[in-house]
NUTORTI-679968 format. One line per field, with one value per residue (C-alpha): residue number from 1; x, y, z. Coordinates in Angstrom, 3 decimals. Layout:
<atoms>
i = [NUM|...]
xx = [X|...]
yy = [Y|...]
zz = [Z|...]
</atoms>
This chain:
<atoms>
i = [1|2|3|4|5|6|7|8|9|10|11|12|13|14|15|16|17|18|19|20|21|22|23|24|25|26|27|28|29|30|31|32|33|34|35|36|37|38|39|40|41|42|43|44|45|46|47|48|49|50|51|52|53|54|55|56|57|58|59|60|61|62|63|64|65|66|67|68|69|70|71|72|73|74|75|76|77|78|79|80|81|82|83|84|85|86|87|88|89|90|91|92|93|94|95|96|97|98|99|100|101|102|103|104|105|106|107|108|109|110|111|112|113|114|115|116|117|118|119|120|121|122|123|124|125|126|127|128|129|130|131|132|133|134|135|136|137|138|139|140|141|142|143|144|145|146|147|148|149|150|151|152|153|154|155|156|157|158|159|160|161|162|163|164|165|166|167|168|169|170|171|172|173|174|175|176|177|178|179|180|181|182|183|184|185|186|187|188|189|190|191|192|193|194|195|196|197|198|199|200|201|202|203|204|205|206|207|208|209|210|211|212|213|214|215|216|217|218|219|220|221|222|223|224|225|226|227|228|229|230|231|232|233|234|235|236|237|238|239|240|241|242|243|244|245|246|247|248|249|250|251|252|253|254|255|256|257|258|259|260|261|262|263|264|265|266|267|268|269|270|271|272|273|274|275|276|277|278|279|280|281|282|283|284|285|286|287|288|289|290|291|292|293|294|295|296|297|298|299|300|301|302|303|304|305|306|307|308|309|310|311|312|313|314|315|316|317|318|319|320|321|322|323|324|325|326|327|328|329|330|331|332|333|334|335|336|337|338|339|340|341|342|343|344|345|346|347|348|349|350|351|352|353|354|355|356|357|358|359|360|361|362|363|364|365|366|367|368|369|370|371|372|373|374|375|376|377|378|379|380|381|382|383|384|385|386|387|388|389|390|391|392|393|394|395|396|397|398|399|400|401|402|403|404|405|406|407|408|409|410|411|412|413|414|415|416|417|418|419|420|421|422|423|424|425|426|427|428|429|430|431|432|433|434|435|436|437|438|439|440|441|442|443|444|445|446|447|448|449|450|451|452|453|454|455|456|457|458|459|460|461|462|463|464|465|466|467|468|469|470|471|472|473|474|475|476|477|478|479|480|481|482|483|484|485|486|487|488|489|490|491|492|493|494|495|496|497|498|499|500|501|502|503|504|505|506|507|508|509|510|511|512|513|514|515|516|517|518|519|520|521|522|523|524|525|526|527|528|529|530|531|532|533|534|535|536|537|538|539|540|541|542|543|544|545|546|547|548|549|550|551|552|553|554|555|556|557|558|559|560|561|562|563|564|565|566|567|568|569|570|571|572|573|574|575|576|577|578|579|580|581|582|583|584|585|586|587|588|589|590|591|592|593|594|595|596|597|598|599|600|601|602|603|604|605|606|607|608|609|610|611|612|613|614|615|616|617|618|619|620|621|622|623|624|625|626|627|628|629|630|631|632|633|634|635|636|637|638|639|640|641|642|643|644|645|646|647|648|649|650|651|652|653|654|655|656|657|658|659|660|661|662|663|664|665|666|667|668|669|670|671|672|673|674|675|676|677|678|679|680|681|682|683|684|685|686|687|688|689|690|691|692|693|694|695|696|697|698|699|700|701|702|703|704|705|706|707|708|709|710|711|712|713|714|715|716|717|718|719|720|721|722|723|724|725|726|727|728|729|730|731|732|733|734]
xx = [-246.097|-245.623|-243.670|-245.417|-243.203|-240.508|-239.612|-236.135|-235.852|-232.231|-230.403|-226.801|-226.522|-230.297|-232.065|-235.718|-235.915|-239.147|-239.398|-242.530|-242.161|-243.891|-245.561|-243.325|-239.766|-238.066|-234.783|-232.446|-229.806|-227.070|-223.274|-221.303|-221.761|-225.116|-226.854|-228.279|-226.957|-227.925|-231.505|-231.528|-230.337|-232.888|-235.695|-234.467|-234.064|-237.519|-239.068|-237.099|-235.022|-231.268|-230.987|-229.584|-231.821|-231.732|-230.264|-231.818|-230.757|-230.645|-227.512|-227.203|-225.926|-222.657|-224.714|-226.290|-223.265|-222.468|-225.812|-226.209|-227.417|-224.589|-226.360|-228.018|-231.352|-233.456|-232.464|-235.989|-237.831|-241.470|-242.403|-245.773|-246.397|-249.297|-249.675|-252.668|-254.855|-254.103|-251.932|-249.632|-247.643|-244.605|-242.814|-239.371|-237.042|-233.693|-231.714|-230.893|-231.768|-235.213|-235.794|-239.439|-241.582|-245.274|-247.562|-250.694|-253.397|-254.643|-256.832|-257.965|-254.411|-255.509|-252.538|-251.776|-248.554|-249.803|-251.269|-247.708|-245.851|-242.179|-239.605|-236.452|-234.776|-237.492|-238.689|-242.331|-241.416|-244.272|-242.951|-241.846|-245.387|-246.827|-244.533|-243.170|-239.664|-237.007|-234.791|-232.039|-234.435|-236.022|-232.661|-231.449|-234.468|-235.024|-231.531|-229.568|-225.844|-222.740|-222.775|-223.994|-227.250|-226.988|-229.929|-229.985|-230.733|-233.841|-235.041|-236.181|-239.507|-240.414|-240.320|-243.405|-246.950|-249.962|-250.440|-246.823|-246.093|-247.761|-248.152|-247.315|-243.737|-243.280|-244.948|-242.607|-239.592|-240.690|-241.147|-237.770|-236.138|-237.839|-236.656|-233.180|-233.022|-234.141|-231.542|-228.829|-225.874|-222.912|-222.256|-220.721|-223.984|-225.422|-229.184|-229.793|-230.726|-227.513|-225.458|-227.216|-226.829|-223.161|-222.713|-224.454|-222.203|-219.137|-220.421|-221.187|-217.832|-216.167|-218.271|-217.281|-213.639|-213.980|-215.759|-213.068|-210.377|-212.188|-212.438|-208.758|-208.017|-210.178|-208.482|-205.079|-206.011|-207.327|-204.035|-202.121|-204.215|-203.509|-199.784|-199.888|-201.781|-199.262|-196.504|-198.294|-198.435|-194.741|-193.953|-196.147|-194.239|-190.988|-192.314|-193.256|-189.778|-188.217|-190.594|-189.549|-185.914|-186.597|-188.422|-185.497|-183.212|-185.214|-184.957|-181.237|-181.075|-182.537|-180.010|-177.313|-178.272|-178.222|-174.878|-173.453|-174.487|-173.326|-169.931|-169.140|-170.133|-167.945|-168.236|-169.369|-170.009|-173.638|-172.567|-170.142|-172.909|-175.105|-172.382|-171.622|-175.320|-175.798|-172.518|-173.317|-169.893|-166.940|-164.764|-167.028|-167.368|-163.560|-163.168|-165.539|-163.930|-160.465|-161.505|-163.321|-160.303|-158.016|-160.235|-160.502|-156.692|-156.312|-158.756|-156.652|-153.487|-155.052|-153.390|-155.191|-157.437|-157.930|-155.189|-156.510|-159.935|-158.640|-156.870|-159.946|-162.076|-159.676|-159.569|-163.309|-163.528|-160.829|-162.643|-165.785|-163.883|-162.212|-165.569|-166.816|-163.708|-164.056|-167.645|-166.670|-163.818|-166.129|-168.700|-165.899|-164.715|-168.267|-168.588|-165.211|-166.402|-169.506|-167.331|-165.255|-168.375|-169.530|-166.066|-166.093|-169.536|-168.366|-165.363|-167.391|-170.207|-170.594|-172.601|-173.238|-170.601|-168.067|-168.954|-168.228|-164.954|-164.053|-164.833|-162.244|-159.762|-160.654|-157.731|-155.879|-158.794|-159.458|-155.897|-156.110|-159.304|-157.882|-154.789|-156.896|-158.869|-155.619|-154.261|-157.363|-157.294|-153.689|-154.609|-157.342|-155.002|-152.508|-155.262|-156.445|-152.940|-152.514|-155.878|-154.965|-151.541|-152.916|-155.537|-158.539|-159.699|-162.998|-161.305|-158.529|-160.871|-163.227|-160.299|-158.777|-162.140|-162.691|-159.203|-159.856|-163.187|-161.531|-158.785|-161.309|-163.205|-159.992|-159.278|-162.832|-162.424|-159.257|-160.751|-164.148|-164.982|-165.708|-169.218|-170.189|-169.758|-172.204|-175.083|-174.059|-176.584|-175.971|-174.877|-177.326|-176.566|-177.713|-174.312|-172.632|-174.975|-174.524|-170.780|-170.822|-172.944|-170.602|-167.629|-169.376|-170.117|-166.536|-165.371|-167.644|-166.379|-162.798|-163.550|-165.073|-162.088|-159.768|-161.660|-161.206|-157.513|-157.148|-158.924|-156.324|-153.486|-152.383|-151.466|-153.155|-155.186|-152.185|-150.890|-154.367|-154.269|-150.842|-152.052|-155.052|-152.815|-150.671|-153.718|-154.965|-151.607|-151.530|-155.076|-154.248|-151.196|-153.242|-155.950|-153.300|-151.951|-155.416|-156.245|-153.088|-153.894|-157.486|-156.326|-153.934|-156.627|-159.135|-156.677|-156.000|-159.726|-160.336|-157.669|-159.042|-162.579|-161.497|-159.697|-162.448|-165.115|-163.305|-163.010|-166.679|-167.761|-165.693|-167.449|-170.791|-170.029|-169.273|-172.473|-174.424|-172.940|-173.658|-177.177|-177.769|-176.594|-178.912|-181.755|-181.170|-181.022|-184.285|-185.935|-184.742|-186.028|-189.333|-189.633|-188.950|-191.382|-194.033|-193.520|-193.765|-196.876|-198.456|-197.655|-199.134|-202.248|-202.665|-202.222|-204.802|-207.217|-206.766|-207.210|-210.442|-211.582|-210.942|-212.702|-215.676|-215.748|-216.126|-218.442|-221.435|-219.433|-220.513|-218.513|-221.255|-223.913|-221.622|-220.820|-224.518|-225.347|-222.505|-223.547|-227.158|-226.099|-223.790|-226.590|-228.990|-226.430|-225.841|-229.572|-229.934|-227.101|-228.707|-232.017|-230.328|-228.556|-231.814|-233.675|-230.879|-230.867|-234.628|-234.374|-231.530|-233.441|-236.588|-234.642|-232.937|-236.309|-237.607|-234.554|-235.315|-238.800|-237.460|-235.377|-238.638|-240.093|-236.856|-237.173|-239.576|-236.923|-234.203|-236.406|-237.004|-233.289|-232.469|-235.009|-233.563|-230.002|-231.049|-232.828|-229.800|-227.139|-229.183|-229.328|-225.604|-226.366|-229.639|-229.204|-228.814|-229.111|-229.463|-228.182|-230.184|-227.746|-224.973|-226.853|-228.519|-225.176|-225.717|-224.059|-224.469|-223.750|-221.071|-222.679|-219.571|-217.736|-220.787|-219.032|-220.750|-219.093|-219.742|-219.991|-216.381|-215.197|-217.104|-216.160|-217.188|-220.043|-221.302|-221.036|-223.145|-225.690|-225.778|-226.499|-229.242|-230.788|-230.518|-232.227|-234.941|-235.790|-236.026|-237.933|-240.530|-240.936|-241.471|-243.750|-246.120|-247.198|-247.150|-247.325|-245.008|-241.994|-240.008|-236.670|-233.573|-230.525|-227.677|-225.198|-225.492|-224.857|-221.340|-219.778|-222.531|-221.830|-224.348|-225.977|-226.588|-227.552|-230.178|-231.681|-231.516|-233.270|-235.953|-236.534|-236.637|-239.036|-241.316|-240.915|-241.794|-245.286|-245.899|-243.115|-241.937|-238.320|-235.753|-232.810|-229.911|-227.308|-224.567|-224.324|-225.872|-226.468|-229.091|-231.095|-230.655|-231.735|-234.768|-235.825|-238.444|-239.997|-240.023|-241.373|-245.077|-245.655|-247.359|-246.192|-242.510|-240.531|-237.079|-235.744|-233.035|-231.131|-227.917]
yy = [-60.761|-58.016|-54.763|-52.019|-48.971|-47.334|-43.673|-42.747|-39.315|-40.090|-43.413|-43.621|-41.968|-41.895|-38.673|-37.998|-41.161|-43.070|-46.575|-48.536|-52.254|-54.794|-57.813|-60.267|-59.831|-56.468|-56.146|-53.371|-52.996|-50.457|-50.238|-50.524|-47.819|-46.835|-47.590|-51.064|-52.606|-49.449|-49.818|-53.474|-52.503|-49.692|-52.243|-54.376|-51.294|-50.002|-53.351|-54.257|-51.282|-51.353|-53.257|-56.681|-59.650|-61.963|-59.414|-57.819|-54.246|-52.055|-52.829|-51.453|-53.238|-52.100|-51.004|-48.263|-46.002|-47.115|-45.993|-42.691|-40.079|-38.697|-35.411|-33.292|-34.976|-37.094|-40.712|-41.888|-44.463|-45.129|-48.542|-49.895|-53.645|-56.103|-58.990|-61.191|-59.186|-55.920|-53.005|-51.491|-48.280|-48.294|-45.025|-45.221|-42.578|-44.316|-41.572|-42.784|-39.524|-39.426|-43.110|-43.883|-46.425|-45.920|-48.369|-47.371|-49.488|-48.457|-47.142|-45.092|-44.856|-46.077|-46.035|-49.408|-48.490|-48.857|-52.280|-53.667|-53.435|-52.522|-55.123|-54.508|-53.113|-50.426|-52.186|-52.981|-55.790|-55.279|-57.706|-60.273|-60.441|-60.515|-63.203|-64.904|-64.139|-61.994|-59.761|-62.390|-65.172|-62.969|-62.101|-65.721|-66.947|-64.161|-62.834|-65.197|-64.851|-66.970|-67.070|-69.563|-68.908|-66.399|-67.703|-71.384|-72.460|-70.274|-71.567|-75.023|-73.922|-72.252|-75.522|-77.137|-75.969|-77.115|-80.079|-81.226|-81.217|-80.885|-77.213|-78.307|-79.037|-75.566|-74.070|-75.972|-75.072|-71.449|-71.433|-73.118|-70.639|-67.794|-69.002|-69.788|-66.410|-64.822|-66.790|-66.292|-68.380|-66.333|-65.046|-61.898|-60.801|-57.677|-58.011|-61.725|-63.369|-65.357|-62.292|-60.333|-63.213|-63.622|-59.879|-59.960|-62.820|-60.939|-57.798|-59.641|-61.395|-58.038|-56.677|-59.682|-59.181|-55.469|-56.270|-58.757|-56.326|-53.573|-55.814|-56.656|-52.991|-51.977|-54.563|-53.444|-49.782|-50.465|-52.063|-49.281|-46.619|-48.254|-48.303|-44.728|-43.511|-45.227|-43.595|-40.245|-40.698|-41.540|-38.506|-36.338|-37.517|-36.808|-33.390|-32.570|-33.580|-31.305|-28.492|-28.963|-28.798|-25.591|-24.134|-24.981|-23.484|-20.242|-20.165|-20.794|-17.951|-15.602|-16.799|-16.500|-12.893|-12.105|-13.892|-12.040|-8.675|-9.520|-10.644|-6.938|-5.906|-5.896|-8.957|-9.330|-12.308|-12.745|-12.616|-15.482|-17.567|-16.775|-17.689|-20.915|-21.864|-21.429|-23.021|-25.682|-27.258|-28.141|-25.802|-22.857|-23.849|-24.138|-20.697|-19.097|-20.892|-19.776|-16.128|-16.070|-17.681|-14.987|-12.192|-13.828|-14.117|-10.442|-9.478|-11.421|-9.581|-6.134|-4.174|-4.267|-1.274|-1.547|0.939|3.325|2.863|3.775|6.877|7.846|7.306|9.378|12.037|12.084|12.521|15.213|16.983|16.937|18.393|20.847|22.040|22.238|24.138|26.574|27.148|27.685|30.057|31.986|32.262|33.264|35.997|37.237|37.478|39.227|41.706|42.309|42.809|45.312|47.144|47.172|48.334|51.168|52.066|51.985|54.192|56.709|57.107|57.417|59.036|62.776|63.039|61.439|63.983|66.814|65.172|64.667|68.216|69.030|66.503|66.827|66.160|63.735|61.377|61.501|60.562|57.747|56.330|56.565|54.723|51.886|51.590|51.539|48.772|46.632|47.360|46.180|42.897|42.237|43.124|40.533|37.940|38.663|38.317|34.961|33.756|34.679|33.089|29.821|29.423|30.830|33.672|34.149|34.581|36.688|38.937|39.540|40.291|42.812|44.460|44.781|46.255|48.898|49.752|50.211|52.313|54.553|54.906|55.990|58.646|59.873|60.189|62.290|64.675|65.015|68.392|68.671|69.980|66.775|64.736|66.837|65.462|61.715|59.591|58.023|54.408|52.147|48.940|46.577|46.501|45.300|42.339|41.526|41.776|39.344|36.907|37.179|36.473|33.368|32.142|32.809|30.790|27.887|28.070|28.049|25.039|23.142|24.139|22.892|19.574|19.235|20.003|17.576|14.833|15.168|15.628|19.087|22.243|24.841|25.356|25.718|22.322|20.938|22.381|20.850|17.447|17.802|18.567|15.522|13.232|14.685|14.032|10.454|9.772|11.230|9.006|5.939|6.901|7.320|3.851|2.326|4.193|2.940|-0.596|-0.259|1.098|-1.805|-4.269|-2.585|-2.728|-6.393|-7.048|-5.142|-7.154|-10.364|-9.310|-8.506|-11.811|-13.704|-11.895|-12.732|-16.371|-16.436|-14.818|-17.300|-20.122|-18.366|-17.980|-21.672|-22.451|-20.140|-21.738|-25.200|-24.149|-22.622|-25.842|-27.806|-25.392|-25.642|-29.402|-29.360|-27.100|-29.330|-32.382|-30.590|-29.706|-33.300|-34.544|-32.117|-33.274|-36.887|-36.139|-34.242|-37.095|-39.576|-37.412|-37.245|-41.011|-41.536|-39.091|-40.807|-44.193|-43.093|-41.598|-44.882|-46.770|-44.391|-44.966|-48.711|-48.259|-49.933|-52.858|-56.283|-59.319|-61.701|-59.868|-59.628|-63.358|-64.220|-62.061|-63.576|-67.122|-66.312|-64.794|-67.756|-70.188|-68.309|-68.357|-72.065|-72.748|-70.567|-72.422|-75.708|-74.485|-73.247|-76.577|-78.420|-76.232|-76.551|-80.323|-80.393|-78.179|-80.197|-83.384|-81.948|-80.588|-83.911|-85.575|-82.901|-83.293|-86.940|-85.969|-83.293|-85.821|-87.399|-84.126|-82.729|-84.890|-82.273|-79.541|-81.776|-82.729|-79.048|-78.271|-81.283|-80.145|-76.622|-77.964|-80.411|-77.571|-75.266|-77.854|-79.560|-82.789|-82.943|-82.861|-84.368|-85.216|-82.370|-82.603|-79.948|-80.846|-78.959|-80.040|-78.039|-74.888|-76.399|-76.932|-78.020|-81.089|-82.873|-86.292|-86.342|-88.704|-90.161|-91.151|-91.236|-89.058|-86.639|-83.221|-79.928|-76.558|-75.782|-78.595|-77.297|-74.646|-71.054|-71.202|-74.539|-73.280|-70.241|-72.564|-74.750|-71.659|-70.686|-74.183|-74.059|-70.633|-71.421|-74.737|-73.117|-70.114|-72.264|-74.486|-71.539|-69.782|-72.703|-71.790|-68.003|-66.210|-66.265|-64.305|-61.958|-63.021|-60.789|-61.427|-58.915|-59.666|-63.335|-64.690|-63.358|-66.852|-68.582|-69.689|-68.711|-72.118|-72.503|-68.824|-69.333|-72.268|-70.432|-67.352|-69.564|-71.168|-67.720|-66.415|-69.337|-68.617|-64.949|-66.015|-66.561|-64.698|-61.101|-61.119|-58.315|-58.930|-56.451|-56.812|-54.904|-57.469|-56.967|-60.677|-60.949|-58.115|-59.644|-63.138|-61.757|-59.378|-61.771|-62.176|-58.503|-57.166|-56.454|-57.751|-55.829|-58.270|-57.693|-54.497|-53.210|-50.391|-48.190|-46.397|-44.494]
zz = [-108.834|-111.439|-111.086|-113.048|-112.637|-110.535|-109.922|-108.665|-107.069|-106.299|-106.465|-107.573|-110.978|-111.462|-110.562|-111.375|-113.543|-114.248|-115.712|-116.759|-117.226|-119.427|-117.804|-119.717|-120.913|-120.317|-122.189|-121.025|-123.682|-123.010|-122.837|-119.637|-116.947|-118.404|-115.084|-115.687|-112.439|-110.552|-111.803|-110.710|-107.188|-107.132|-107.719|-104.818|-102.569|-103.484|-102.590|-99.443|-98.360|-97.694|-94.388|-93.648|-92.911|-89.906|-87.506|-84.427|-84.995|-88.031|-90.045|-93.530|-96.595|-98.151|-101.163|-99.010|-99.294|-102.836|-104.221|-102.444|-104.961|-107.039|-107.369|-104.766|-104.382|-102.107|-101.544|-102.445|-104.545|-105.471|-106.873|-108.011|-108.125|-108.453|-106.058|-105.324|-107.680|-105.897|-106.872|-104.246|-104.301|-101.989|-101.126|-99.504|-98.129|-97.738|-95.975|-92.459|-90.793|-92.459|-93.204|-93.955|-95.809|-96.678|-98.475|-100.425|-102.078|-105.520|-106.915|-103.905|-102.540|-99.185|-96.833|-95.280|-93.503|-89.961|-90.707|-90.742|-87.441|-87.231|-86.208|-84.218|-87.295|-87.606|-90.777|-91.575|-94.061|-96.516|-99.188|-96.618|-95.298|-98.851|-100.258|-97.154|-98.489|-96.924|-99.034|-99.049|-100.114|-102.763|-104.347|-104.026|-105.990|-108.541|-109.292|-111.531|-110.712|-110.316|-106.514|-103.896|-102.133|-99.278|-97.236|-98.137|-94.553|-94.540|-97.893|-96.721|-95.162|-98.432|-100.370|-98.968|-99.125|-97.214|-99.519|-99.335|-95.596|-92.288|-91.250|-87.715|-88.815|-90.181|-87.142|-84.845|-86.957|-87.034|-83.274|-82.804|-85.150|-83.350|-79.947|-81.249|-82.903|-79.646|-77.681|-80.295|-81.362|-80.167|-76.717|-78.158|-79.768|-78.249|-78.691|-78.125|-74.872|-74.938|-75.646|-72.916|-70.483|-71.360|-71.095|-67.717|-66.555|-67.747|-66.052|-62.814|-63.003|-63.363|-60.510|-58.379|-59.290|-58.506|-55.222|-54.217|-55.274|-53.361|-50.292|-50.506|-51.028|-48.052|-45.839|-47.042|-46.594|-43.081|-42.113|-43.801|-42.029|-38.682|-39.406|-40.699|-37.631|-35.346|-37.346|-36.985|-33.202|-33.123|-35.251|-32.996|-29.920|-31.691|-32.711|-29.091|-27.968|-30.561|-29.585|-25.949|-26.996|-28.897|-25.869|-23.616|-26.236|-26.143|-22.345|-22.644|-25.174|-22.580|-19.974|-22.594|-23.297|-19.585|-19.203|-22.193|-20.719|-17.183|-18.503|-19.043|-15.468|-12.305|-10.087|-6.485|-4.212|-5.365|-9.002|-8.433|-6.937|-9.952|-12.422|-10.602|-10.480|-14.249|-15.397|-17.973|-18.249|-16.026|-18.048|-17.284|-13.615|-13.284|-14.895|-12.361|-9.397|-10.469|-10.883|-7.538|-5.790|-7.226|-5.939|-2.492|-2.378|-3.224|-0.506|1.988|0.842|1.418|4.363|7.731|8.044|11.834|12.568|9.990|11.456|14.968|13.639|11.724|14.814|16.979|14.322|14.238|17.983|17.877|15.092|17.177|20.132|17.782|16.494|20.077|21.112|18.238|19.214|22.883|22.020|19.776|22.541|24.950|22.572|22.176|25.939|26.230|23.605|25.665|28.747|26.812|25.796|29.387|30.466|27.989|29.103|32.705|31.927|29.942|32.434|36.268|39.046|39.481|42.141|39.867|37.202|39.520|40.400|36.754|36.114|38.655|37.303|33.627|31.478|33.782|33.955|30.236|29.545|32.069|30.495|26.985|28.183|29.575|26.358|24.391|26.582|26.143|22.394|22.298|24.006|21.527|18.609|19.884|20.264|16.667|15.284|17.071|15.740|12.150|12.540|13.943|11.221|13.152|10.926|12.775|16.172|14.703|12.727|15.624|18.002|15.585|15.026|18.789|19.236|16.590|18.215|21.585|20.040|18.325|21.576|23.409|20.818|21.121|24.897|24.609|22.123|23.732|25.351|28.993|28.459|26.694|29.842|31.743|29.700|29.969|31.751|34.991|34.746|36.451|38.271|35.391|33.568|36.697|36.927|33.241|33.611|36.507|34.525|31.542|33.757|35.108|31.574|30.542|33.505|32.498|28.935|30.114|32.310|29.345|27.175|29.871|29.905|26.143|26.403|29.289|27.306|24.554|27.020|25.790|27.669|25.539|22.427|20.153|21.224|20.582|17.083|16.484|17.604|15.314|12.393|13.243|13.345|10.072|8.455|9.793|8.622|5.218|4.920|5.857|3.358|0.679|1.483|1.389|-1.807|-3.458|-2.320|-3.511|-6.858|-7.329|-6.323|-8.604|-11.481|-10.890|-10.617|-13.833|-15.613|-14.151|-15.053|-18.610|-19.114|-17.328|-19.405|-22.644|-21.603|-20.554|-23.814|-25.776|-23.929|-24.443|-28.137|-28.400|-26.520|-28.825|-31.919|-30.536|-29.588|-33.025|-34.640|-32.376|-33.125|-36.882|-36.553|-34.569|-37.148|-39.973|-38.159|-37.501|-41.184|-42.178|-39.542|-40.779|-44.351|-43.239|-41.158|-44.057|-46.419|-43.948|-43.509|-47.275|-47.526|-44.784|-46.457|-49.821|-48.169|-46.494|-49.800|-51.575|-48.795|-49.046|-52.799|-52.119|-49.157|-50.831|-52.235|-50.985|-52.008|-50.894|-52.908|-55.928|-55.682|-55.385|-58.391|-60.397|-59.522|-60.373|-63.729|-64.460|-63.585|-65.835|-68.678|-68.181|-68.261|-71.354|-73.089|-72.138|-73.520|-76.683|-77.134|-76.505|-78.993|-81.509|-81.082|-81.534|-84.614|-86.090|-85.409|-86.960|-89.936|-90.360|-90.413|-92.724|-94.918|-95.195|-96.170|-98.528|-100.269|-101.159|-102.469|-103.975|-107.103|-108.447|-107.980|-109.387|-112.339|-113.153|-112.879|-115.109|-117.696|-117.731|-118.104|-120.851|-122.690|-122.459|-123.353|-126.031|-124.051|-123.205|-119.502|-118.431|-114.743|-112.177|-108.380|-105.634|-102.156|-99.463|-96.740|-98.421|-99.271|-102.326|-103.971|-107.585|-109.154|-112.456|-113.850|-116.552|-119.127|-120.740|-117.598|-115.350|-112.770|-110.419|-110.756|-108.924|-110.565|-109.534|-111.796|-114.817|-117.322|-116.627|-119.138|-117.839|-114.239|-115.190|-116.791|-113.642|-111.502|-113.963|-113.716|-109.920|-109.608|-112.150|-110.494|-107.061|-108.457|-110.153|-107.111|-104.701|-107.186|-107.069|-103.511|-103.909|-107.238|-110.222|-109.072|-111.344|-112.796|-112.997|-115.199|-115.235|-118.023|-117.118|-120.646|-121.179|-121.163|-123.141|-126.694|-129.330|-129.528|-125.831|-125.602|-128.315|-126.458|-123.093|-124.494|-125.977|-122.570|-120.868|-123.525|-122.777|-119.046|-119.672|-120.646|-116.914|-115.095|-115.446|-116.663|-116.409|-118.728|-118.513|-121.237|-122.948|-125.807|-129.213|-129.735|-126.959|-128.560|-131.992|-130.893|-129.046|-131.831|-133.345|-129.904|-129.079|-132.383|-132.324|-128.807|-126.000|-123.326|-123.933|-124.193|-125.039|-122.800|-124.237|-121.448|-121.226]
</atoms>
């Protein structure tokens, strides 16, 4: 294999840099920090990219961030190399967000990218398929450095070719490695079968634990819901009881209002029954009984009203007779007045024969008639005066009026002329009949008046009036006595009612205060009950919500899935252990076989060490069971020593012998691989350095060598080789 050139669009400090390499020795001489190591890493990155080997997913090397372009530019490389007689041009974009690799075949630049399939890391592995070497193996073999091999366990299959070992062994080992790699070593791996199975077991175990926890939670919540619902029913019953108490309290408030209003009203028998029926305490009942007893006692002490009732009844009858008598006397007076009128009419008129006689008598008769009228007028005047005196203004007034009328008529008769009587009409017989009728009516009236007077055992009307006045006075005295008694009783009742009302209102006030306290207590209890019920309802709702969230959980299904996953993991572990045992057994057998073929590698390493040390150390061994650890035989004491027991320079020389022996052995079955040395000779003395450079110069006749150095002595020692040669080249950088 030969690397022809590399172009770096952006890699570390290099930007837009192009390098062409000689087919033999390429010496890069420059001071520190000139970019020599960066160029070496750029060659590796251009060939293999920047991802780790032997992993299932893309994981980048630490160098990825270290060698990002320092300047603003693309993280890209283009490398041209020859392999198997063909020239390839490999373009790489290393930026993660635009990562890409494209392979072209010269001279037509035919693109071969799609010929190589991507692996799980999204890498096409062009060089790995060309050389059969991963990035780690390539750097282990070609890069000379003071470090153990990174991929020693993967180096064994590369030692044998078709002539040295049966291809079936490598095929079996490759298949075992492939299956073991697919299964994986650690259960914590994410992308291996073992890791996925372990992850599935852990997941199913967690699901089983969650299912069992959910089942326990559901059972606990079911029990809790039952208890909470029973508590809710108890609280509801208690709430209904309190509501009933409040309802009764409201009814009692209405009765209390009525009682409060009625305590200001006067009492009667029905009221006492009402108060006694609604009394709520013995104290209140005793108060009502005491007040009612006092009123009953006062009623018993009231004077007997029977006598007053008899007087009032007699007075009423007398008043009726008095009114009847007044009416009869008035009718009698009216009839007497009519008799007087008829008498006057009879005196003033007569027959024609009487007229002639009067004419003869004239004056004597007129005087006689006037005297009669005056006498009648005097009687009526006396009757009127008696009526006014005795308190009968109607009788007295009418009698006086009639007397004046008769007097005026008598005067008129005396003064009248004689000729006036000649024209007077003749009195007919009708007045006589009317007069007789009036006299009969007057007689009947007098008889009825006499009956009235006889009923009351009096002689005349005046005595009747006196008795009436006496009865009126007696009745008035009795009424005054009863009124005084009623007033005293009323006053006592008012005082009793006032004191009783105050006592009742005091009791009512106490009842109201007690009822308000009970009502407030009921309301407080209702509020607490409502809070408790609301809290219980929320708990029940949350419990049902949690149960609904675990509705689809099945412990049996989760346990079956967990057991199936655990069984699968166990079988996978058994298979892994069986495969690993088979691989270890096969490797052990192969190692035994390798020990038979390793003498060639050990012989090459011994020759390199003898060449470098001038024959001081001639026997070197590589142990493949310990990562190809290198040991040498100390000639004077015949002791086997490891590189850790050697000086720094000798240790570097042992690593060089190790890498060169392995490189030459692997190159036999592929192509001569390039060799990279980066300031490797720092601890070499001049003598051993001279011999080492001579060996490398001889090696450069077949292999391409990249020597990076900051020392002048390497350039000086190699100057004869480099002058005038087209196969070798000195690169001045920095």
